[in-house]
FIKOLZA-1660 file (N, C-alpha, C; in steps of 0.1 Angstrom, whole numbers, plus 5000, padded with zeros to 4 digits):
% residues 170
   i   px   py   pz ch aa at
   1 5530 0977 8075  A  X  N
   1 5523 0988 8080  A  X CA
   1 5508 0985 8080  A  X  C
   2 5501 0989 8090  A  X  N
   2 5487 0987 8090  A  X CA
   2 5480 0993 8078  A  X  C
   3 5470 0986 8073  A  X  N
   3 5463 0991 8061  A  X CA
   3 5470 0989 8048  A  X  C
   4 5481 0981 8048  A  X  N
   4 5489 0978 8036  A  X CA
   4 5490 0963 8034  A  X  C
   5 5488 0958 8022  A  X  N
   5 5490 0944 8019  A  X CA
   5 5481 0935 8027  A  X  C
   6 5487 0926 8034  A  X  N
   6 5480 0916 8042  A  X CA
   6 5479 0921 8057  A  X  C
   7 5484 0932 8060  A  X  N
   7 5484 0937 8073  A  X CA
   7 5469 0942 8076  A  X  C
   8 5465 0940 8089  A  X  N
   8 5452 0945 8093  A  X CA
   8 5451 0960 8093  A  X  C
   9 5439 0964 8094  A  X  N
   9 5436 0979 8095  A  X CA
   9 5433 0984 8081  A  X  C
  10 5429 0997 8081  A  X  N
  10 5426 1004 8069  A  X CA
  10 5436 1015 8066  A  X  C
  11 5440 1015 8053  A  X  N
  11 5449 1026 8049  A  X CA
  11 5445 1039 8053  A  X  C
  12 5432 1042 8052  A  X  N
  12 5427 1055 8055  A  X CA
  12 5429 1059 8070  A  X  C
  13 5431 1049 8079  A  X  N
  13 5433 1052 8093  A  X CA
  13 5448 1055 8096  A  X  C
  14 5457 1053 8086  A  X  N
  14 5471 1054 8088  A  X CA
  14 5477 1068 8086  A  X  C
  15 5488 1070 8092  A  X  N
  15 5496 1082 8091  A  X CA
  15 5511 1078 8091  A  X  C
  16 5519 1087 8086  A  X  N
  16 5534 1084 8086  A  X CA
  16 5538 1081 8100  A  X  C
  17 5534 1089 8110  A  X  N
  17 5538 1087 8124  A  X CA
  17 5534 1073 8129  A  X  C
  18 5521 1069 8125  A  X  N
  18 5517 1055 8129  A  X CA
  18 5526 1044 8123  A  X  C
  19 5528 1045 8110  A  X  N
  19 5536 1035 8103  A  X CA
  19 5550 1035 8108  A  X  C
  20 5556 1047 8111  A  X  N
  20 5569 1048 8117  A  X CA
  20 5570 1041 8130  A  X  C
  21 5560 1044 8139  A  X  N
  21 5559 1037 8152  A  X CA
  21 5559 1022 8151  A  X  C
  22 5550 1017 8142  A  X  N
  22 5549 1003 8140  A  X CA
  22 5562 0997 8135  A  X  C
  23 5569 1004 8125  A  X  N
  23 5581 0999 8120  A  X CA
  23 5592 0998 8130  A  X  C
  24 5593 1009 8139  A  X  N
  24 5603 1009 8149  A  X CA
  24 5600 0998 8159  A  X  C
  25 5588 0995 8163  A  X  N
  25 5584 0985 8172  A  X CA
  25 5589 0971 8167  A  X  C
  26 5586 0968 8154  A  X  N
  26 5590 0956 8148  A  X CA
  26 5605 0955 8147  A  X  C
  27 5612 0965 8143  A  X  N
  27 5626 0965 8142  A  X CA
  27 5632 0962 8156  A  X  C
  28 5628 0969 8166  A  X  N
  28 5634 0967 8180  A  X CA
  28 5631 0954 8186  A  X  C
  29 5619 0948 8182  A  X  N
  29 5615 0935 8188  A  X CA
  29 5622 0924 8181  A  X  C
  30 5623 0924 8168  A  X  N
  30 5627 0912 8160  A  X CA
  30 5641 0913 8155  A  X  C
  31 5648 0923 8156  A  X  N
  31 5662 0924 8150  A  X CA
  31 5672 0926 8161  A  X  C
  32 5684 0921 8158  A  X  N
  32 5696 0923 8167  A  X CA
  32 5708 0927 8158  A  X  C
  33 5716 0935 8163  A  X  N
  33 5728 0939 8156  A  X CA
  33 5725 0949 8145  A  X  C
  34 5735 0951 8136  A  X  N
  34 5733 0960 8125  A  X CA
  34 5724 0954 8114  A  X  C
  35 5716 0963 8108  A  X  N
  35 5706 0959 8098  A  X CA
  35 5707 0968 8086  A  X  C
  36 5703 0962 8075  A  X  N
  36 5701 0970 8062  A  X CA
  36 5686 0972 8061  A  X  C
  37 5681 0984 8060  A  X  N
  37 5667 0987 8058  A  X CA
  37 5665 0988 8043  A  X  C
  38 5654 0982 8039  A  X  N
  38 5650 0983 8025  A  X CA
  38 5636 0989 8024  A  X  C
  39 5634 0999 8016  A  X  N
  39 5621 1006 8016  A  X CA
  39 5618 1010 8001  A  X  C
  40 5605 1007 7998  A  X  N
  40 5600 1010 7984  A  X CA
  40 5590 1021 7985  A  X  C
  41 5591 1031 7977  A  X  N
  41 5581 1042 7976  A  X CA
  41 5580 1049 7990  A  X  C
  42 5568 1048 7996  A  X  N
  42 5566 1054 8009  A  X CA
  42 5575 1047 8020  A  X  C
  43 5578 1034 8017  A  X  N
  43 5586 1027 8027  A  X CA
  43 5600 1033 8028  A  X  C
  44 5605 1039 8017  A  X  N
  44 5618 1046 8017  A  X CA
  44 5617 1058 8027  A  X  C
  45 5605 1065 8027  A  X  N
  45 5603 1076 8036  A  X CA
  45 5604 1071 8050  A  X  C
  46 5597 1060 8053  A  X  N
  46 5597 1054 8066  A  X CA
  46 5611 1050 8070  A  X  C
  47 5618 1044 8061  A  X  N
  47 5632 1040 8064  A  X CA
  47 5641 1052 8068  A  X  C
  48 5639 1063 8060  A  X  N
  48 5647 1075 8063  A  X CA
  48 5643 1081 8077  A  X  C
  49 5630 1080 8080  A  X  N
  49 5626 1085 8094  A  X CA
  49 5631 1075 8104  A  X  C
  50 5631 1062 8101  A  X  N
  50 5637 1053 8111  A  X CA
  50 5651 1056 8114  A  X  C
  51 5659 1059 8104  A  X  N
  51 5673 1062 8106  A  X CA
  51 5674 1074 8115  A  X  C
  52 5666 1084 8113  A  X  N
  52 5666 1096 8122  A  X CA
  52 5663 1092 8137  A  X  C
  53 5653 1083 8139  A  X  N
  53 5649 1079 8152  A  X CA
  53 5659 1070 8159  A  X  C
  54 5665 1061 8150  A  X  N
  54 5674 1051 8156  A  X CA
  54 5689 1056 8158  A  X  C
  55 5692 1068 8153  A  X  N
  55 5706 1073 8154  A  X CA
  55 5707 1080 8168  A  X  C
  56 5708 1072 8178  A  X  N
  56 5710 1077 8191  A  X CA
  56 5721 1069 8198  A  X  C
  57 5728 1074 8208  A  X  N
  57 5738 1066 8214  A  X CA
  57 5733 1052 8219  A  X  C
  58 5740 1042 8215  A  X  N
  58 5736 1028 8218  A  X CA
  58 5726 1022 8209  A  X  C
  59 5721 1029 8199  A  X  N
  59 5711 1023 8190  A  X CA
  59 5714 1026 8175  A  X  C
  60 5727 1029 8172  A  X  N
  60 5731 1031 8159  A  X CA
  60 5733 1018 8152  A  X  C
  61 5722 1012 8147  A  X  N
  61 5722 0998 8142  A  X CA
  61 5719 0997 8127  A  X  C
  62 5719 1008 8120  A  X  N
  62 5716 1008 8106  A  X CA
  62 5729 1007 8098  A  X  C
  63 5731 0996 8091  A  X  N
  63 5744 0994 8084  A  X CA
  63 5742 0999 8069  A  X  C
  64 5730 1001 8064  A  X  N
  64 5728 1005 8051  A  X CA
  64 5714 1007 8047  A  X  C
  65 5711 1014 8036  A  X  N
  65 5698 1016 8031  A  X CA
  65 5697 1012 8017  A  X  C
  66 5687 1005 8013  A  X  N
  66 5683 1003 7999  A  X CA
  66 5670 1009 7997  A  X  C
  67 5669 1019 7988  A  X  N
  67 5656 1026 7986  A  X CA
  67 5652 1025 7971  A  X  C
  68 5640 1020 7969  A  X  N
  68 5635 1017 7956  A  X CA
  68 5624 1027 7953  A  X  C
  69 5626 1035 7942  A  X  N
  69 5617 1046 7939  A  X CA
  69 5613 1053 7951  A  X  C
  70 5622 1059 7958  A  X  N
  70 5619 1065 7971  A  X CA
  70 5610 1077 7970  A  X  C
  71 5600 1077 7979  A  X  N
  71 5590 1088 7978  A  X CA
  71 5589 1095 7992  A  X  C
  72 5600 1099 7997  A  X  N
  72 5599 1107 8010  A  X CA
  72 5592 1120 8008  A  X  C
  73 5584 1123 8018  A  X  N
  73 5576 1136 8017  A  X CA
  73 5566 1136 8006  A  X  C
  74 5562 1124 8001  A  X  N
  74 5553 1124 7990  A  X CA
  74 5540 1132 7992  A  X  C
  75 5535 1133 8004  A  X  N
  75 5523 1140 8006  A  X CA
  75 5525 1155 8003  A  X  C
  76 5536 1161 8008  A  X  N
  76 5539 1175 8005  A  X CA
  76 5545 1178 7991  A  X  C
  77 5553 1168 7987  A  X  N
  77 5561 1171 7974  A  X CA
  77 5553 1166 7962  A  X  C
  78 5546 1155 7963  A  X  N
  78 5540 1150 7951  A  X CA
  78 5524 1151 7951  A  X  C
  79 5518 1149 7962  A  X  N
  79 5503 1149 7962  A  X CA
  79 5498 1164 7963  A  X  C
  80 5502 1171 7973  A  X  N
  80 5496 1184 7975  A  X CA
  80 5497 1194 7963  A  X  C
  81 5509 1194 7957  A  X  N
  81 5510 1204 7945  A  X CA
  81 5501 1200 7934  A  X  C
  82 5497 1187 7933  A  X  N
  82 5488 1183 7922  A  X CA
  82 5473 1182 7925  A  X  C
  83 5470 1187 7937  A  X  N
  83 5456 1186 7941  A  X CA
  83 5447 1194 7932  A  X  C
  84 5436 1189 7928  A  X  N
  84 5426 1196 7920  A  X CA
  84 5417 1204 7930  A  X  C
  85 5409 1214 7925  A  X  N
  85 5400 1221 7933  A  X CA
  85 5390 1212 7940  A  X  C
  86 5386 1201 7933  A  X  N
  86 5376 1192 7939  A  X CA
  86 5382 1184 7950  A  X  C
  87 5395 1180 7948  A  X  N
  87 5402 1172 7959  A  X CA
  87 5404 1181 7971  A  X  C
  88 5408 1194 7969  A  X  N
  88 5410 1203 7980  A  X CA
  88 5396 1205 7988  A  X  C
  89 5386 1206 7980  A  X  N
  89 5372 1208 7986  A  X CA
  89 5369 1195 7994  A  X  C
  90 5371 1183 7989  A  X  N
  90 5368 1171 7996  A  X CA
  90 5376 1170 8009  A  X  C
  91 5389 1174 8008  A  X  N
  91 5397 1173 8020  A  X CA
  91 5392 1183 8031  A  X  C
  92 5388 1194 8027  A  X  N
  92 5382 1204 8036  A  X CA
  92 5369 1200 8042  A  X  C
  93 5360 1195 8033  A  X  N
  93 5346 1192 8038  A  X CA
  93 5345 1178 8043  A  X  C
  94 5351 1168 8036  A  X  N
  94 5349 1154 8040  A  X CA
  94 5361 1148 8049  A  X  C
  95 5372 1155 8048  A  X  N
  95 5384 1151 8055  A  X CA
  95 5392 1141 8047  A  X  C
  96 5389 1138 8034  A  X  N
  96 5396 1129 8026  A  X CA
  96 5392 1130 8011  A  X  C
  97 5400 1125 8002  A  X  N
  97 5396 1123 7988  A  X CA
  97 5401 1110 7984  A  X  C
  98 5395 1105 7973  A  X  N
  98 5399 1092 7967  A  X CA
  98 5405 1093 7954  A  X  C
  99 5414 1084 7951  A  X  N
  99 5421 1084 7938  A  X CA
  99 5422 1070 7933  A  X  C
 100 5419 1067 7921  A  X  N
 100 5420 1053 7916  A  X CA
 100 5435 1048 7917  A  X  C
 101 5436 1035 7920  A  X  N
 101 5449 1029 7921  A  X CA
 101 5452 1020 7910  A  X  C
 102 5464 1020 7905  A  X  N
 102 5468 1011 7894  A  X CA
 102 5472 0997 7900  A  X  C
 103 5472 0996 7913  A  X  N
 103 5477 0984 7919  A  X CA
 103 5466 0976 7926  A  X  C
 104 5454 0982 7927  A  X  N
 104 5443 0975 7934  A  X CA
 104 5430 0980 7929  A  X  C
 105 5420 0972 7931  A  X  N
 105 5406 0976 7927  A  X CA
 105 5401 0987 7937  A  X  C
 106 5407 0987 7949  A  X  N
 106 5403 0997 7959  A  X CA
 106 5411 1010 7956  A  X  C
 107 5404 1022 7957  A  X  N
 107 5411 1034 7955  A  X CA
 107 5420 1038 7966  A  X  C
 108 5430 1046 7964  A  X  N
 108 5438 1052 7974  A  X CA
 108 5428 1062 7981  A  X  C
 109 5429 1063 7994  A  X  N
 109 5422 1073 8002  A  X CA
 109 5432 1082 8009  A  X  C
 110 5433 1094 8005  A  X  N
 110 5442 1104 8011  A  X CA
 110 5434 1112 8021  A  X  C
 111 5438 1111 8034  A  X  N
 111 5431 1118 8044  A  X CA
 111 5438 1131 8048  A  X  C
 112 5430 1140 8054  A  X  N
 112 5436 1152 8059  A  X CA
 112 5447 1149 8070  A  X  C
 113 5444 1139 8078  A  X  N
 113 5454 1135 8088  A  X CA
 113 5467 1130 8082  A  X  C
 114 5466 1122 8071  A  X  N
 114 5478 1117 8065  A  X CA
 114 5486 1129 8059  A  X  C
 115 5480 1139 8053  A  X  N
 115 5487 1150 8047  A  X CA
 115 5493 1159 8058  A  X  C
 116 5485 1162 8068  A  X  N
 116 5490 1170 8079  A  X CA
 116 5501 1163 8087  A  X  C
 117 5500 1150 8089  A  X  N
 117 5511 1143 8096  A  X CA
 117 5523 1142 8087  A  X  C
 118 5521 1141 8074  A  X  N
 118 5532 1141 8065  A  X CA
 118 5541 1153 8066  A  X  C
 119 5534 1164 8068  A  X  N
 119 5542 1177 8070  A  X CA
 119 5551 1176 8082  A  X  C
 120 5546 1169 8093  A  X  N
 120 5554 1168 8105  A  X CA
 120 5565 1158 8104  A  X  C
 121 5566 1150 8094  A  X  N
 121 5576 1140 8092  A  X CA
 121 5585 1142 8080  A  X  C
 122 5585 1154 8075  A  X  N
 122 5593 1157 8063  A  X CA
 122 5608 1155 8065  A  X  C
 123 5614 1149 8055  A  X  N
 123 5629 1147 8056  A  X CA
 123 5637 1155 8045  A  X  C
 124 5630 1160 8035  A  X  N
 124 5636 1167 8024  A  X CA
 124 5637 1182 8027  A  X  C
 125 5639 1186 8039  A  X  N
 125 5640 1200 8043  A  X CA
 125 5654 1205 8044  A  X  C
 126 5664 1196 8043  A  X  N
 126 5678 1200 8044  A  X CA
 126 5687 1188 8044  A  X  C
 127 5700 1189 8046  A  X  N
 127 5708 1177 8045  A  X CA
 127 5704 1166 8054  A  X  C
 128 5705 1154 8049  A  X  N
 128 5701 1142 8056  A  X CA
 128 5714 1134 8058  A  X  C
 129 5717 1131 8071  A  X  N
 129 5729 1123 8074  A  X CA
 129 5724 1109 8079  A  X  C
 130 5726 1099 8070  A  X  N
 130 5721 1086 8074  A  X CA
 130 5732 1078 8082  A  X  C
 131 5744 1082 8081  A  X  N
 131 5755 1076 8088  A  X CA
 131 5758 1062 8082  A  X  C
 132 5754 1059 8070  A  X  N
 132 5755 1046 8064  A  X CA
 132 5755 1047 8049  A  X  C
 133 5759 1037 8042  A  X  N
 133 5758 1037 8027  A  X CA
 133 5743 1036 8023  A  X  C
 134 5740 1043 8012  A  X  N
 134 5727 1043 8006  A  X CA
 134 5727 1039 7992  A  X  C
 135 5719 1030 7988  A  X  N
 135 5717 1026 7974  A  X CA
 135 5703 1029 7970  A  X  C
 136 5701 1037 7959  A  X  N
 136 5688 1041 7954  A  X CA
 136 5686 1035 7940  A  X  C
 137 5675 1028 7938  A  X  N
 137 5672 1023 7925  A  X CA
 137 5659 1031 7921  A  X  C
 138 5660 1037 7909  A  X  N
 138 5649 1045 7904  A  X CA
 138 5647 1042 7889  A  X  C
 139 5634 1039 7886  A  X  N
 139 5630 1037 7872  A  X CA
 139 5628 1050 7865  A  X  C
 140 5634 1052 7853  A  X  N
 140 5632 1064 7846  A  X CA
 140 5618 1065 7839  A  X  C
 141 5611 1054 7839  A  X  N
 141 5597 1054 7833  A  X CA
 141 5586 1053 7844  A  X  C
 142 5590 1056 7857  A  X  N
 142 5581 1055 7868  A  X CA
 142 5571 1066 7867  A  X  C
 143 5558 1062 7867  A  X  N
 143 5548 1072 7865  A  X CA
 143 5543 1078 7879  A  X  C
 144 5547 1070 7890  A  X  N
 144 5542 1074 7903  A  X CA
 144 5553 1083 7911  A  X  C
 145 5565 1079 7910  A  X  N
 145 5576 1086 7916  A  X CA
 145 5586 1091 7905  A  X  C
 146 5585 1104 7902  A  X  N
 146 5594 1109 7891  A  X CA
 146 5609 1108 7895  A  X  C
 147 5617 1105 7885  A  X  N
 147 5631 1104 7888  A  X CA
 147 5637 1117 7894  A  X  C
 148 5631 1128 7892  A  X  N
 148 5636 1141 7898  A  X CA
 148 5634 1140 7913  A  X  C
 149 5625 1132 7918  A  X  N
 149 5623 1131 7933  A  X CA
 149 5635 1124 7939  A  X  C
 150 5640 1113 7932  A  X  N
 150 5652 1106 7936  A  X CA
 150 5664 1115 7936  A  X  C
 151 5665 1122 7925  A  X  N
 151 5677 1132 7924  A  X CA
 151 5677 1142 7935  A  X  C
 152 5665 1147 7939  A  X  N
 152 5664 1157 7950  A  X CA
 152 5669 1150 7962  A  X  C
 153 5665 1138 7965  A  X  N
 153 5670 1130 7977  A  X CA
 153 5685 1129 7977  A  X  C
 154 5690 1124 7965  A  X  N
 154 5705 1123 7964  A  X CA
 154 5712 1136 7968  A  X  C
 155 5707 1147 7963  A  X  N
 155 5713 1160 7966  A  X CA
 155 5713 1163 7981  A  X  C
 156 5705 1157 7989  A  X  N
 156 5704 1160 8003  A  X CA
 156 5712 1150 8011  A  X  C
 157 5719 1141 8005  A  X  N
 157 5727 1131 8012  A  X CA
 157 5742 1133 8010  A  X  C
 158 5747 1145 8013  A  X  N
 158 5761 1149 8010  A  X CA
 158 5772 1142 8018  A  X  C
 159 5768 1137 8029  A  X  N
 159 5779 1131 8038  A  X CA
 159 5780 1116 8037  A  X  C
 160 5771 1110 8029  A  X  N
 160 5770 1095 8029  A  X CA
 160 5775 1089 8015  A  X  C
 161 5779 1077 8016  A  X  N
 161 5783 1069 8004  A  X CA
 161 5770 1066 7996  A  X  C
 162 5766 1073 7986  A  X  N
 162 5754 1071 7979  A  X CA
 162 5756 1066 7965  A  X  C
 163 5748 1056 7961  A  X  N
 163 5748 1051 7948  A  X CA
 163 5734 1052 7942  A  X  C
 164 5733 1059 7931  A  X  N
 164 5720 1060 7924  A  X CA
 164 5720 1052 7911  A  X  C
 165 5711 1042 7911  A  X  N
 165 5710 1034 7899  A  X CA
 165 5697 1037 7892  A  X  C
 166 5699 1042 7879  A  X  N
 166 5687 1046 7871  A  X CA
 166 5684 1035 7861  A  X  C
 167 5672 1030 7861  A  X  N
 167 5668 1019 7853  A  X CA
 167 5660 1025 7841  A  X  C
 168 5666 1025 7829  A  X  N
 168 5659 1032 7818  A  X CA
 168 5645 1029 7815  A  X  C
 169 5641 1016 7815  A  X  N
 169 5628 1012 7812  A  X CA
 169 5620 1008 7825  A  X  C
 170 5625 1011 7836  A  X  N
 170 5619 1007 7849  A  X CA
 170 5609 1017 7853  A  X  C
% end
């Protein structure tokens, strides 16, 4: 995704829709036949949205999903409920707020566009039918994505073969 890792661009310019579009373009250009999508954290959200977009006649190419500490709808489910008054003020006035990252010297920058676009890409609003087996790995000690979030996702996958692996010290 643009703005992540070694990819070009700035995270602050990204939205779920942009990253989904990029992922679909790469998938369609570089893969053939049935594929297993692997997504970690926000990548699991993108993978679930990809399944929705790719489940059309002639393009049902997803053979399975592996989701690591899945964070679908994290903007609405995990970020927005925890916003402080100062963060809400910064979103309204500046269009973004910053949060320290445990993974980089650079802070996370959450923009109003990311949060608003996240609302348009929610997947945890009702049953999710992936039409394939799903394996979820979730650490019980995960400080960023609580295990309850993975359990909520599992509860919305009633039609699929779902395996949830909980890692006690993960």
